[in-house]
C-alpha positions as a Markdown table, in Angstrom:
| # | Residue | x | y | z |
|---|---|---|---|---|
| 1 | Met | 91.4 | -51.8 | 79.3 |
| 2 | Tyr | 87.9 | -53.2 | 80.0 |
| 3 | Ile | 88.3 | -52.6 | 83.8 |
| 4 | Glu | 88.5 | -48.8 | 83.1 |
| 5 | Glu | 85.4 | -48.8 | 80.9 |
| 6 | Ser | 81.8 | -48.2 | 82.0 |
| 7 | Leu | 79.8 | -51.2 | 83.0 |
| 8 | Lys | 77.5 | -50.5 | 80.1 |
| 9 | Asn | 80.3 | -50.7 | 77.6 |
| 10 | Tyr | 81.6 | -54.0 | 79.2 |
| 11 | Ile | 78.1 | -55.5 | 78.9 |
| 12 | Asn | 77.8 | -54.4 | 75.3 |
| 13 | Ser | 81.3 | -55.7 | 74.4 |
| 14 | Thr | 80.3 | -59.1 | 75.9 |
| 15 | Asn | 77.0 | -59.0 | 74.1 |
| 16 | Ser | 78.7 | -59.1 | 70.6 |
| 17 | Lys | 80.1 | -61.4 | 68.1 |
| 18 | Thr | 83.7 | -60.8 | 69.2 |
| 19 | Pro | 85.2 | -63.5 | 71.5 |
| 20 | Ile | 86.4 | -61.0 | 74.1 |
| 21 | Pro | 85.7 | -60.3 | 76.8 |
| 22 | Gly | 84.8 | -64.0 | 77.3 |
| 23 | Gly | 84.0 | -66.3 | 80.2 |
| 24 | Gly | 87.4 | -66.0 | 81.8 |
| 25 | Ser | 87.2 | -62.2 | 82.0 |
| 26 | Val | 83.6 | -62.3 | 83.1 |
| 27 | Ser | 84.5 | -64.8 | 85.9 |
| 28 | Ala | 87.2 | -62.5 | 87.1 |
| 29 | Leu | 84.8 | -59.6 | 87.2 |
| 30 | Val | 82.1 | -61.6 | 89.0 |
| 31 | Gly | 84.7 | -62.7 | 91.5 |
| 32 | Ala | 85.8 | -59.1 | 92.2 |
| 33 | Leu | 82.1 | -58.2 | 92.7 |
| 34 | Gly | 81.7 | -61.2 | 95.1 |
| 35 | Ser | 84.6 | -59.9 | 97.2 |
| 36 | Ser | 83.3 | -56.4 | 97.0 |
| 37 | Leu | 79.9 | -57.4 | 98.3 |
| 38 | Thr | 81.6 | -59.3 | 101.1 |
| 39 | Asn | 83.6 | -56.3 | 102.1 |
| 40 | Met | 80.5 | -54.1 | 101.9 |
| 41 | Ala | 79.0 | -56.2 | 104.7 |
| 42 | Gly | 82.2 | -55.6 | 106.6 |
| 43 | Tyr | 82.0 | -51.8 | 106.2 |
| 44 | Leu | 78.3 | -52.0 | 107.3 |
| 45 | Ser | 79.4 | -53.8 | 110.4 |
| 46 | Ile | 82.5 | -52.2 | 111.9 |
| 47 | Glu | 80.9 | -48.9 | 112.8 |
| 48 | Lys | 77.9 | -50.4 | 114.4 |
| 49 | Lys | 77.4 | -50.8 | 118.2 |
| 50 | Phe | 77.0 | -54.6 | 118.0 |
| 51 | Phe | 80.5 | -54.8 | 116.4 |
| 52 | Ser | 82.2 | -53.1 | 119.4 |
| 53 | Glu | 80.5 | -55.6 | 121.6 |
| 54 | Leu | 82.0 | -58.6 | 119.8 |
| 55 | Pro | 85.1 | -60.2 | 121.2 |
| 56 | Leu | 88.2 | -58.3 | 120.2 |
| 57 | Phe | 89.7 | -61.3 | 118.3 |
| 58 | Val | 86.5 | -61.4 | 116.2 |
| 59 | Gln | 86.7 | -57.6 | 115.4 |
| 60 | Glu | 90.4 | -58.0 | 114.4 |
| 61 | Ala | 89.6 | -61.1 | 112.3 |
| 62 | Met | 87.0 | -59.2 | 110.3 |
| 63 | Lys | 89.2 | -56.2 | 109.7 |
| 64 | Lys | 92.0 | -58.5 | 108.5 |
| 65 | Ala | 89.6 | -60.4 | 106.3 |
| 66 | Met | 88.5 | -57.1 | 104.8 |
| 67 | Met | 92.1 | -56.2 | 103.9 |
| 68 | Lys | 92.5 | -59.6 | 102.3 |
| 69 | Gln | 89.3 | -59.1 | 100.2 |
| 70 | Asn | 90.7 | -55.8 | 99.0 |
| 71 | Ser | 93.8 | -57.5 | 97.8 |
| 72 | Tyr | 91.7 | -60.1 | 96.0 |
| 73 | Ile | 89.6 | -57.4 | 94.4 |
| 74 | Gly | 92.8 | -55.8 | 93.0 |
| 75 | Lys | 94.1 | -59.0 | 91.6 |
| 76 | Leu | 90.8 | -60.0 | 90.0 |
| 77 | Ser | 90.4 | -56.5 | 88.5 |
| 78 | Arg | 93.7 | -57.1 | 86.7 |
| 79 | Tyr | 92.6 | -60.5 | 85.5 |
| 80 | Val | 89.5 | -58.9 | 83.9 |
| 81 | Asp | 91.9 | -57.5 | 81.3 |
| 82 | Glu | 94.7 | -60.0 | 81.3 |
| 83 | Asp | 92.3 | -62.9 | 80.4 |
| 84 | Thr | 91.3 | -61.1 | 77.2 |
| 85 | Thr | 94.9 | -61.5 | 75.9 |
| 86 | Ala | 95.5 | -65.0 | 77.4 |
| 87 | Phe | 94.7 | -66.7 | 74.2 |
| 88 | Asp | 96.9 | -64.5 | 72.0 |
| 89 | Gly | 99.8 | -66.9 | 72.0 |
| 90 | Val | 97.6 | -69.7 | 70.6 |
| 91 | Met | 96.2 | -67.5 | 67.8 |
| 92 | Lys | 99.7 | -66.3 | 66.8 |
| 93 | Ala | 101.0 | -69.9 | 66.8 |
| 94 | Phe | 98.2 | -71.0 | 64.5 |
| 95 | Lys | 99.3 | -68.3 | 62.0 |
| 96 | Met | 102.9 | -69.6 | 61.9 |
| 97 | Pro | 104.1 | -71.2 | 58.6 |
| 98 | Lys | 103.8 | -75.0 | 58.1 |
| 99 | Asn | 105.4 | -75.6 | 54.8 |
| 100 | Thr | 108.2 | -77.8 | 56.0 |
| 101 | Glu | 108.4 | -80.5 | 58.6 |
| 102 | Glu | 110.6 | -78.3 | 60.7 |
| 103 | Glu | 108.1 | -75.4 | 60.5 |
| 104 | Lys | 105.3 | -77.8 | 61.4 |
| 105 | Lys | 107.2 | -79.0 | 64.4 |
| 106 | Ile | 107.9 | -75.5 | 65.7 |
| 107 | Arg | 104.3 | -74.5 | 65.0 |
| 108 | Thr | 102.9 | -77.4 | 67.0 |
| 109 | Glu | 105.3 | -76.7 | 69.9 |
| 110 | Lys | 104.2 | -73.1 | 70.0 |
| 111 | Ile | 100.6 | -74.0 | 69.8 |
| 112 | Gln | 101.0 | -76.3 | 72.8 |
| 113 | Gln | 102.9 | -73.7 | 74.7 |
| 114 | Gly | 100.2 | -71.2 | 73.9 |
| 115 | Tyr | 97.5 | -73.4 | 75.3 |
| 116 | Lys | 99.5 | -73.8 | 78.6 |
| 117 | Glu | 99.9 | -70.1 | 78.8 |
| 118 | Ala | 96.2 | -69.5 | 78.0 |
| 119 | Leu | 95.0 | -71.4 | 81.1 |
| 120 | Ile | 97.3 | -69.6 | 83.6 |
| 121 | Val | 95.1 | -66.5 | 84.0 |
| 122 | Pro | 91.8 | -68.4 | 84.5 |
| 123 | Leu | 93.6 | -70.8 | 86.9 |
| 124 | Asn | 94.9 | -67.8 | 88.9 |
| 125 | Thr | 91.4 | -66.3 | 88.8 |
| 126 | Ala | 90.0 | -69.5 | 90.3 |
| 127 | Glu | 92.7 | -69.7 | 92.9 |
| 128 | Val | 92.1 | -66.1 | 94.1 |
| 129 | Cys | 88.4 | -66.5 | 94.2 |
| 130 | Leu | 88.7 | -69.7 | 96.2 |
| 131 | Glu | 91.1 | -67.9 | 98.6 |
| 132 | Ala | 88.5 | -65.1 | 98.9 |
| 133 | Met | 85.9 | -67.7 | 99.9 |
| 134 | Arg | 88.1 | -69.0 | 102.6 |
| 135 | His | 87.8 | -65.6 | 104.2 |
| 136 | Gln | 84.1 | -65.1 | 104.0 |
| 137 | Lys | 83.0 | -67.1 | 107.1 |
| 138 | Ile | 83.7 | -64.2 | 109.5 |
| 139 | Phe | 81.2 | -62.0 | 107.5 |
| 140 | Ala | 78.6 | -64.7 | 107.3 |
| 141 | Val | 78.7 | -65.5 | 111.1 |
| 142 | His | 79.4 | -62.1 | 112.6 |
| 143 | Gly | 78.5 | -59.5 | 109.9 |
| 144 | Asn | 75.7 | -57.1 | 110.1 |
| 145 | Ile | 72.4 | -59.1 | 109.9 |
| 146 | Gln | 71.0 | -56.4 | 107.6 |
| 147 | Ala | 73.7 | -57.2 | 105.1 |
| 148 | Ile | 73.5 | -61.0 | 105.3 |
| 149 | Ser | 71.8 | -61.2 | 101.9 |
| 150 | Asp | 74.7 | -59.4 | 100.4 |
| 151 | Val | 77.1 | -61.8 | 102.0 |
| 152 | Gly | 75.0 | -64.6 | 100.5 |
| 153 | Val | 75.2 | -63.1 | 97.0 |
| 154 | Gly | 79.0 | -62.6 | 97.5 |
| 155 | Ile | 79.3 | -66.3 | 98.3 |
| 156 | Leu | 77.4 | -67.3 | 95.2 |
| 157 | Leu | 79.4 | -64.9 | 93.0 |
| 158 | Leu | 82.7 | -66.1 | 94.2 |
| 159 | Ser | 81.8 | -69.8 | 93.9 |
| 160 | Ser | 80.5 | -69.2 | 90.4 |
| 161 | Ala | 83.6 | -67.4 | 89.5 |
| 162 | Val | 85.7 | -70.3 | 90.7 |
| 163 | Glu | 83.8 | -72.8 | 88.6 |
| 164 | Gly | 83.5 | -70.4 | 85.6 |
| 165 | Ala | 87.2 | -69.7 | 85.5 |
| 166 | Leu | 87.9 | -73.5 | 85.7 |
| 167 | Phe | 85.7 | -74.0 | 82.7 |
| 168 | Asn | 88.2 | -71.9 | 80.8 |
| 169 | Val | 91.1 | -73.9 | 82.2 |
| 170 | Arg | 89.4 | -77.1 | 81.1 |
| 171 | Ile | 88.8 | -76.0 | 77.6 |
| 172 | Asn | 92.4 | -75.2 | 77.1 |
| 173 | Leu | 93.5 | -78.3 | 78.8 |
| 174 | Asn | 91.6 | -80.4 | 76.3 |
| 175 | Ser | 94.0 | -79.3 | 73.6 |
| 176 | Ile | 97.2 | -80.0 | 75.5 |
| 177 | Lys | 99.0 | -83.3 | 74.7 |
| 178 | Asp | 101.5 | -83.3 | 77.6 |
| 179 | Lys | 99.9 | -86.1 | 79.7 |
| 180 | Ile | 101.8 | -85.4 | 82.9 |
| 181 | Tyr | 101.1 | -81.7 | 82.8 |
| 182 | Lys | 97.4 | -82.4 | 81.9 |
| 183 | Glu | 97.0 | -84.9 | 84.8 |
| 184 | Glu | 98.6 | -82.4 | 87.2 |
| 185 | Ile | 96.2 | -79.6 | 86.3 |
| 186 | Gln | 93.2 | -81.9 | 86.2 |
| 187 | Lys | 94.0 | -83.0 | 89.8 |
| 188 | Lys | 94.3 | -79.4 | 90.9 |
| 189 | Ile | 90.9 | -78.6 | 89.3 |
| 190 | Glu | 89.2 | -81.5 | 91.1 |
| 191 | Ile | 90.7 | -80.4 | 94.5 |
| 192 | Met | 89.6 | -76.8 | 94.0 |
| 193 | Val | 86.1 | -77.7 | 92.9 |
| 194 | Lys | 85.7 | -80.0 | 95.9 |
| 195 | Glu | 86.8 | -77.3 | 98.3 |
| 196 | Met | 84.7 | -74.6 | 96.6 |
| 197 | Val | 81.5 | -76.7 | 97.0 |
| 198 | Glu | 82.3 | -77.5 | 100.6 |
| 199 | Ile | 82.9 | -73.9 | 101.5 |
| 200 | Arg | 79.9 | -72.6 | 99.5 |
| 201 | Asp | 77.5 | -75.1 | 101.1 |
| 202 | Ser | 78.8 | -74.5 | 104.6 |
| 203 | Leu | 78.6 | -70.7 | 104.2 |
| 204 | Leu | 75.1 | -70.7 | 102.6 |
| 205 | Thr | 73.9 | -72.8 | 105.5 |
| 206 | Val | 74.9 | -70.0 | 107.8 |
| 207 | Val | 73.3 | -67.4 | 105.6 |
| 208 | Tyr | 70.0 | -69.2 | 105.4 |
| 209 | Glu | 70.0 | -69.7 | 109.2 |
| 210 | Arg | 70.6 | -66.0 | 109.7 |
| 211 | Leu | 67.9 | -65.1 | 107.2 |
| 212 | Gly | 65.5 | -67.1 | 109.3 |
| 213 | Asp | 64.9 | -70.0 | 106.9 |
């Protein structure tokens, strides 16, 4: 399991001729780091004097947001490894026999099924990262000013993870022949990217303002 390995080993494994870990796994890791940085800003806020002077609903909102970020970190950490096997079904299907028309038909069906299964993990990764972004505003607006740069990096990491994971959805979608399914996923991608950009730009505006730019 890559998530259990040292960071150095993960980097070395990525920096190799083997296709795993690839962009989907890396996107999940980047997303987990984005949520972790966001929560770090929370930890650096809740024990400070300024935090106790914030309205109680703001204090509670940040604590709840931190709990949510922790759940996202757990999911994304699992996806770091799950993404490395997401394409296994496609590879196995390509190795199936194709000597008869019936074998060719079954092989094609399995390949198509494999591509659909292969995009599930990166799609889940993108959805979790987008959800994490929806809960970053409280940190950007009310978090410790000394950690606002970390909040900014967390925003950039999560937004990149959304788009990176969706790259992996798109590349599998290109090989799928089911037009209805394909259009459904393409529409979902468009909606997710649009929301990601809106949240990212809105949050970064807050970060830059608090940085004094």
